[in-house]
C-alpha positions as CSV (number, residue, x, y, z in Angstrom):
1,M,93.4,112.8,84.7
2,Q,90.5,111.1,86.4
3,Y,90.7,107.7,88.2
4,T,87.9,105.4,89.1
5,S,87.3,102.7,91.6
6,H,84.3,100.6,92.9
7,Y,82.7,100.2,96.3
8,A,80.2,97.6,97.3
9,S,77.7,99.4,99.6
10,P,74.9,97.6,101.4
11,I,72.4,99.3,99.1
12,G,74.2,98.9,95.8
13,E,77.4,99.1,93.8
14,I,79.0,102.5,93.7
15,L,81.4,104.0,91.1
16,L,83.9,106.5,92.5
17,A,85.8,109.0,90.4
18,A,88.6,111.4,91.5
19,D,91.3,113.6,90.1
20,E,94.4,115.2,91.6
21,I,92.2,117.7,93.5
22,G,89.6,115.5,95.1
23,L,86.6,113.2,94.6
24,T,84.7,114.2,91.5
25,G,82.0,111.5,91.4
26,L,80.1,109.0,93.5
27,W,77.3,107.3,91.7
28,F,75.1,104.2,92.3
29,E,75.4,101.8,89.3
30,G,72.6,102.5,86.9
31,Q,71.4,105.7,88.5
32,K,70.1,108.7,86.5
33,Y,73.0,110.8,85.2
34,F,75.4,107.9,85.9
35,A,79.0,109.0,85.5
36,L,78.0,112.5,84.6
37,H,81.2,114.6,83.9
38,L,83.4,111.5,84.0
39,D,86.3,112.0,81.6
40,K,86.2,109.6,78.6
41,N,89.9,108.9,79.2
42,H,89.9,107.8,82.8
43,E,91.9,105.0,84.4
44,D,90.6,102.4,86.8
45,K,93.2,102.7,89.5
46,E,93.3,102.6,93.3
47,I,94.7,106.0,94.4
48,P,95.2,107.0,98.1
49,L,92.1,109.2,98.0
50,F,89.9,106.1,97.3
51,T,91.2,104.5,100.5
52,T,90.0,107.5,102.5
53,V,86.6,107.6,100.6
54,K,86.0,103.9,101.2
55,Q,86.9,104.4,105.0
56,W,84.4,107.3,105.1
57,L,81.7,105.1,103.4
58,T,82.3,102.1,105.6
59,I,81.8,104.3,108.7
60,Y,78.7,105.9,107.2
61,F,77.1,102.6,106.2
62,S,77.7,101.3,109.8
63,G,75.2,104.0,110.9
64,K,77.7,106.5,112.2
65,E,78.5,110.0,111.0
66,P,82.1,110.1,109.8
67,D,84.2,112.5,111.8
68,F,86.5,113.5,108.9
69,S,86.0,115.0,105.5
70,V,87.1,114.0,102.1
71,P,88.6,116.5,99.5
72,L,85.9,117.2,96.9
73,H,86.3,118.7,93.4
74,F,83.0,119.9,92.0
75,T,82.9,119.8,88.2
76,G,79.5,121.3,87.5
77,T,78.4,124.7,86.4
78,D,78.9,127.7,88.7
79,F,75.3,127.5,89.8
80,Q,75.4,123.7,90.4
81,N,78.7,124.1,92.4
82,E,77.0,126.8,94.6
83,V,74.0,124.5,95.2
84,W,76.3,121.6,96.0
85,E,78.2,123.7,98.5
86,I,74.9,124.4,100.3
87,L,74.1,120.7,100.3
88,C,77.3,120.1,102.2
89,T,76.0,122.2,105.0
90,I,72.9,120.1,105.7
91,P,73.5,118.3,109.0
92,Y,73.6,114.5,109.2
93,G,70.1,113.1,109.8
94,Q,68.3,116.4,108.9
95,T,66.3,117.4,105.8
96,V,65.7,120.7,104.1
97,T,63.4,121.6,101.2
98,Y,64.3,122.7,97.7
99,G,62.7,126.1,98.6
100,E,65.0,126.5,101.6
101,I,68.0,125.9,99.5
102,A,66.7,128.3,96.9
103,K,66.4,131.0,99.6
104,Q,70.0,130.3,100.7
105,A,71.3,130.4,97.1
106,A,69.5,133.7,96.4
107,A,70.8,135.3,99.6
108,K,74.4,134.2,98.7
109,K,74.0,135.9,95.3
110,G,72.2,139.0,96.6
111,L,69.1,138.1,94.6
112,P,65.5,138.4,95.8
113,R,64.6,134.9,94.6
114,I,65.9,131.8,92.8
115,S,63.6,129.2,91.5
116,A,63.2,126.0,93.5
117,Q,63.0,124.1,90.2
118,A,66.4,125.5,89.2
119,V,67.7,124.3,92.5
120,G,66.0,120.9,91.9
121,G,67.8,120.6,88.6
122,A,71.2,121.3,90.3
123,V,70.5,118.9,93.2
124,G,69.4,116.2,90.7
125,R,72.7,116.5,88.9
126,N,74.9,116.3,92.0
127,T,77.8,114.1,90.9
128,I,79.0,113.2,94.4
129,S,76.1,111.3,96.1
130,I,76.1,110.7,99.8
131,L,79.1,112.9,100.7
132,V,77.3,115.8,99.1
133,P,74.0,114.8,100.7
134,C,71.3,115.5,98.1
135,H,69.3,112.7,99.7
136,R,68.6,115.1,102.5
137,V,66.6,117.4,100.2
138,V,62.8,116.9,100.2
139,G,59.8,118.6,98.5
140,A,57.9,121.4,100.3
141,T,55.2,119.0,101.4
142,G,57.6,116.3,102.6
143,S,57.7,114.3,99.4
144,L,60.9,112.2,99.0
145,T,61.4,113.3,95.5
146,G,64.3,113.9,93.2
147,Y,66.9,111.4,94.1
148,A,68.9,110.2,91.0
149,G,69.8,106.9,92.8
150,G,66.1,106.1,93.3
151,I,63.6,106.8,96.1
152,D,64.4,103.4,97.7
153,K,68.0,104.5,98.2
154,K,67.0,107.9,99.4
155,I,64.8,106.3,102.0
156,A,67.5,103.8,103.0
157,L,70.1,106.7,103.5
158,L,67.7,108.8,105.6
159,Q,66.8,105.8,107.7
160,L,70.5,105.0,108.2
161,E,71.0,108.5,109.5
162,K,67.9,108.1,111.7
163,A,66.2,111.1,110.2
164,D,62.7,112.0,111.4
165,M,60.6,110.3,108.7
166,K,57.2,111.0,110.2
167,S,56.2,113.8,107.8
168,L,58.0,112.4,104.7
169,F,56.4,110.2,102.0
170,A,57.3,108.7,98.6
171,P,55.6,110.4,95.6
172,K,52.9,108.4,93.9
173,S,53.9,109.4,90.3
174,K,56.7,111.1,88.4
175,T,54.4,114.0,87.7
176,A,53.8,114.4,91.4
177,A,57.5,114.0,92.1
178,H,58.4,116.8,89.7
179,S,55.8,119.2,91.1
180,E,57.0,118.6,94.6
181,E,60.4,120.3,93.9
182,T,58.7,123.7,94.2
């Protein structure tokens, strides 16, 4: 059974989802892939895990890195779950490229190469925003591309983390944004 709750963040309303194992979803209202993998038969209920998640978010949105973790339960494909695990290793306030994640994913699988576009697809379908920090992934040229919550939210999260934004930029078009994932 999945449960849901809501959190009012400074940059938009958030829907939380969890099951008995851990947090399964954190989406900004109206984002692309909103409520992806949310069970149709879920219950809006405050469970203890949501108290912990909301504490984590409150610390995070105060501009500090939370010093505790939240139990997560990935519900994607095996490949998506592997990419999301890599996302969890990106340090607070740092960025990496889709290509760098593709290299890590390939090395974990013992493969010579994995497509940065495939990684981009998995990153874009991350169901646990912020805690699984897909906002820290940028295009090869520094393009702030590929955030389901919107580029404005990606910029706000990176600024909150005091990430070095000097070489980063917002894409001018959807076509440019898509090509930046490589």
